C-alpha positions in Angstrom: -57.0 36.9 -17.5 -53.6 37.3 -19.1 -52.7 40.9 -19.8 -51.6 42.2 -23.2 -47.9 41.4 -23.9 -45.7 44.5 -24.0 -43.9 45.0 -27.3 -40.3 44.3 -27.6 -38.0 47.3 -27.2 -36.6 48.7 -30.5 -33.2 47.4 -31.7 -29.9 48.9 -30.8 -28.3 51.5 -33.0 -24.7 52.7 -33.2 -23.9 56.3 -34.1 -20.3 57.0 -35.0 -18.1 60.1 -35.3 -14.4 60.6 -35.8 -13.0 59.5 -32.4 -15.9 57.6 -30.9 -19.2 55.9 -31.0 -22.5 55.9 -29.1 -24.8 52.9 -28.8 -28.5 53.6 -28.4 -31.0 51.1 -27.0 -33.4 50.2 -24.3 -32.5 50.7 -20.6 -32.7 47.3 -19.0 -35.2 46.0 -21.6 -37.6 48.9 -21.1 -39.9 50.1 -23.9 -40.0 53.6 -22.4 -36.5 54.4 -21.1 -33.6 54.5 -23.5 -29.9 54.3 -22.9 -27.1 56.1 -24.6 -23.7 54.5 -24.0 -20.7 56.6 -25.2 -17.3 55.2 -25.9 -15.0 58.0 -27.1 -11.4 59.1 -27.4 -12.8 62.4 -28.6 -15.9 63.9 -27.0 -19.2 63.8 -29.0 -20.6 67.0 -30.4 -24.0 68.6 -30.2 -25.0 67.2 -33.6 -24.4 63.6 -32.4 -26.5 64.1 -29.3 -29.4 65.6 -31.4 -29.2 62.7 -33.8 -29.5 60.3 -30.9 -32.5 62.2 -29.4 -34.3 62.2 -32.8 -33.7 58.5 -33.2 -34.9 57.6 -29.7 -38.0 59.9 -30.0 -39.0 58.3 -33.3 -38.8 54.9 -31.7 -41.3 55.9 -29.0 -39.1 56.2 -25.9 -40.2 58.8 -23.3 -36.9 59.4 -21.4 -33.2 58.6 -21.8 -30.2 58.1 -19.5 -26.5 57.9 -20.3 -23.6 55.8 -19.1 -21.2 57.3 -16.7 -19.6 60.3 -18.5 -16.4 62.3 -17.9 -17.0 66.1 -17.8 -15.8 66.7 -21.4 -18.1 63.9 -22.8 -21.1 65.3 -20.7 -20.9 68.9 -22.0 -22.9 68.4 -25.2 -25.5 66.5 -23.3 -25.9 69.4 -20.9 -26.3 71.7 -23.9 -29.1 69.4 -25.1 -31.1 69.7 -21.9 -29.8 66.7 -19.9 -29.4 67.0 -16.2 -27.2 65.1 -13.7 -29.0 62.0 -12.5 -26.2 60.5 -10.4 -22.6 61.6 -9.5 -19.9 59.0 -9.3 -16.4 58.8 -7.8 -13.7 57.8 -10.2 -10.7 55.9 -8.7 -7.4 54.8 -10.2 -4.9 52.2 -9.3 -1.2 52.7 -10.4 -0.6 48.9 -10.5 2.5 49.2 -8.4 1.4 47.7 -5.1 -1.2 45.0 -5.6 -3.4 43.6 -2.9 -3.2 40.0 -1.6 -5.8 37.4 -0.7 -6.0 33.7 0.1 -9.7 33.4 -0.9 -10.1 31.6 -4.3 -12.1 32.7 -7.4 -12.9 30.7 -10.5 -13.9 31.5 -14.1 -17.6 32.2 -14.5 -19.6 29.8 -16.6 -22.7 30.4 -18.6 -24.6 28.4 -16.0 -23.6 31.0 -13.4 -25.4 33.9 -15.1 -28.8 33.5 -13.3 -27.0 33.3 -10.0 -24.9 36.3 -10.8 -28.0 38.4 -11.8 -29.7 37.3 -8.6 -26.6 38.3 -6.6 -26.5 41.7 -8.4 -30.1 42.3 -7.5 -29.3 41.8 -3.9 -26.2 44.0 -4.0 -27.6 47.1 -5.8 -30.8 49.2 -5.7 -33.2 49.4 -8.6 -31.5 51.9 -10.9 -28.1 50.2 -10.7 -29.2 46.5 -11.0 -28.2 44.6 -14.0 -30.5 42.5 -16.2 -29.4 40.0 -18.8 -28.8 42.7 -21.4 -26.8 44.9 -18.9 -24.7 41.9 -18.0 -23.9 41.3 -21.7 -23.1 45.0 -22.1 -20.6 44.8 -19.2 -19.0 41.7 -20.7 -18.5 43.5 -24.1 -17.5 46.9 -22.9 -13.8 46.3 -23.5 -11.8 44.4 -26.2 -10.7 41.8 -23.6 -12.8 40.8 -20.6 -12.4 38.6 -17.5 -15.5 37.2 -15.7 -14.9 35.6 -12.3 -17.0 34.4 -9.4 -16.2 33.6 -5.8 -18.0 30.8 -3.9 -18.6 30.3 -0.2 -19.5 26.6 -0.1 -22.1 26.0 -2.7 -23.1 29.7 -3.0 -21.8 32.3 -5.4 -21.2 35.3 -3.1 -19.2 37.7 -5.3 -18.4 38.3 -8.9 -16.2 40.7 -11.0 -16.1 41.7 -14.6 -12.9 43.4 -15.5 -11.5 44.4 -18.9 -8.6 46.0 -20.7 -8.1 48.3 -23.6 -4.4 48.8 -24.4 -2.5 49.7 -21.3 -5.7 50.7 -19.3 -7.7 48.3 -17.2 -11.2 48.7 -16.0 -13.3 47.1 -13.2 -16.6 47.1 -15.1 -18.7 45.5 -12.3 -18.1 44.2 -8.8 -20.8 42.8 -6.6 -20.8 41.1 -3.2 -23.7 39.5 -1.5 -24.8 41.7 1.4 -24.9 38.7 3.7 -21.1 38.1 3.4 -19.8 41.7 3.3 -16.8 42.3 5.4 -15.5 38.7 5.0 -13.0 39.4 2.2 -14.9 38.2 -0.8 -14.9 41.7 -2.4 -11.2 41.9 -1.9 -10.8 38.4 -3.5 -12.5 39.4 -6.8 -10.8 42.8 -7.0 -7.4 41.2 -6.3 -7.9 38.6 -9.0 -8.8 41.3 -11.5 -5.8 43.5 -10.7 -3.3 40.6 -10.8 -4.7 39.5 -14.2 -4.5 43.1 -15.5 -0.9 43.3 -14.2 0.1 40.1 -16.0 -1.1 41.8 -19.2 1.0 44.9 -18.7 -1.8 47.3 -17.8 -0.3 50.4 -16.2 -3.5 52.0 -14.8 -6.8 50.6 -13.8 -10.0 52.6 -13.3 -13.2 52.0 -11.4 -16.2 54.1 -10.5 -18.8 53.9 -7.8 -21.7 56.0 -6.4 -20.6 58.8 -4.1 -22.7 57.4 -1.3 -21.4 53.8 -1.6 -19.1 53.9 1.4 -18.6 50.1 1.4 -17.4 50.1 -2.2 -15.1 53.1 -1.6 -13.6 51.4 1.4 -13.0 48.2 -0.5 -11.3 50.0 -3.5 -9.1 52.2 -1.3 -8.1 49.2 0.8 -7.0 47.5 -2.4 -4.8 50.5 -3.5 -7.1 52.7 -5.5 -7.1 56.5 -5.0 -9.9 58.9 -5.8 -9.3 61.2 -8.7 -10.2 64.9 -8.3 -12.7 64.8 -11.2 -15.6 62.3 -11.1 -18.2 61.0 -13.5 -21.9 61.6 -13.9 -24.9 59.8 -15.3 -27.1 62.2 -17.3 -30.8 62.0 -18.1 -33.7 63.9 -19.6 -37.3 63.4 -20.8 -38.0 63.1 -24.6 
């Protein structure tokens, strides 16, 4: 017997204020968990967070998580009853000494997306895995984006999504197949991203990772990133 089909999640909304925006939508296609993604030059205020909560509650969500927030952006969420769900290290590269690799990468094609999502699922645990919507979000998180993959024979074994906004670069997503870690493929996609950003006159590149992800921290620091004294956090609460 075929079970009843779950309803589609509600559509995305964008709330704006002077100095930023917040996109509201489903977390990884869920009809129960919502996602608030903040992009801001000025932190949101309590009114914006309350508007977001009212919208999400009216659409039937039962809980909500945020993107990785800097401390100033997180404060109004704390005031609205959010708690820290995950703490992240924030690292920066000064773009002076760039890493080197001999391993090749290539431009990702649309046909690679299923392979990339499968790779992402092997590389990350449940909360952090990307689905198709999450991949699209990563590809549109910055005004200009680069999407590259690395192949070992016929297999896609690593990928990177990097982007730039003005003079700041971002490593939006890096994943390496666990079966080939330690063989230089992570360094290959990070190196490709940094050299592309350098060619476009980026003066600083940022990346974040979970505090317990020792493999990622080692990779980034080996490529010239340094940990910043203030990290990021993912916030969440019930509705």
